[in-house]
N, C-alpha and C positions, 0 to 999 in steps of 0.2 A: 474626562475622556478615558475610556477603558478599552479592553480588548473586544474585538468584534467577531472574528471567525478564525478558524485554523487556516493557515496558508499552505503548508506542506509538511511532509516529514521526509527525512533523509535516511537511506538504508545503505550501509556498506555491504554490498552484495558479494557473497563468496563466489558466485558464478554470475557475472553481469548479464550475459546473454540469456541464461535460463530464467533469471528474475524478470528481465524485460519481456521475454516470451510469455511468462505466466501472467503478468499484469496486463499485457496487451491482448493476448489470444484468449486466455481463460476468463479474466475479469472484465475485459472490455475497455481498458484505458487506451488512450491514443498517445503515441510518441509525438512530441511537439518540439517547438523551439527551445533550444538550450544555448546560453551564451557560449562563446568559444573558449571554454576553460582548457587549461593545459593538462587535463587528466580525463580519463574515460568516464562516461556516464550518460544517463538519459534523464529527461524530464518527461513524466507521464501525466497526461491531462484528463480531466473529467469536465465536461461542460465548458470547455474553453479555458479552464484554469489549471495551472500545474499543481498537482496534489502530491505526487510522489517523486522524489529525486533519488535516482539510483546512482551510486558511484562504486567504483571498484574497491575491494578491500585490500588490494595490493598497495603497498606504500610507494610513494614518490615524493620528491621535494615539492612539486607543484600542489599536490593534494594536501600534503602536510602544512604547507604555507596557508592554503585557503581555509582548511577546516581545523587545523591544529594537529600537531604530531601526537600520535598515540602508539604505544608499543604494540597493542593488539587491537585492531579495528573492529573485531567481532567479539570482543570480550566485555566484561561488566563495567568498564570505566566510564560509561556515559549515563549510568543510572538505570533503574528498573523500569521497564515498560511492559504492561500486560497486553494491551491491544489498542488498535486504532479502529474507529467506527465510521461507517459511511451510511448515508441514507440512500435507499434504493427504491425502485418502483417495479411493478409487475413481478411479484414474488414467484408465481409458478414458472414464469419464463426464465428467471435468473437461476432458480433451483435446477431446472432442466439443463441450463447451460453448464452448471457445475457437474451435473450427472454425466452429460455428454463428454466432458473432458476427464472424467474419472477422478474428480477432486473430492476428497473426503471432507465432510463438514459435520458440525453439530447443529441440530435444529432445535430452537426453543420458541415458545410462545409466551408473551407477557400477557396474562389473562385480562387484567383490567383495561388494557390499552388495545387488545387484539392486535398486538404488534408481533410480526413474525421476524425471527432473527436467524441468521446463518453465521456460523463461525468457521473460518478456514485458516490454515497455516500457509504463509507464502514460502517460497523456496529457502528463505533464510530463517524460518521458524517463527516469524512474527505473526501473531494472531490478528486476523482482520475480522471485524464484526460488520455485518450488513443488516440494516434495519429496514423493514418493509411495513409501512402502515397500510391499513385497508384503504382501497380507493374511496374517494369522496363521492357521495351520491349526487 
């Protein structure tokens, strides 16, 4: 038995509300159920599954107990992460959505796969990759 899929990733948000707004309004995530933890945060859902967990970067005993104490929650002590990737659909519509919100992105095409890719930065500087395969005939 091995790993099957990614469950979620957690971000210590420098500005919790700005990060929530970006993921929700710009990228199309939905705020959903989150257990009643004793620290601020949001669970953001795609297709009924919680994919992104946002938490405040502010220290508190409750947060430190749950996730472990760190001197600097936005520093390098959790390892290097280059990007997180998502599968998308309707490339033209999603690209237009980013344009509508004035979000800067890098566009790439993977030639052999005819895969369209968009790379954006979230409010905390994390690179997000969105992959769009051509529609099946």
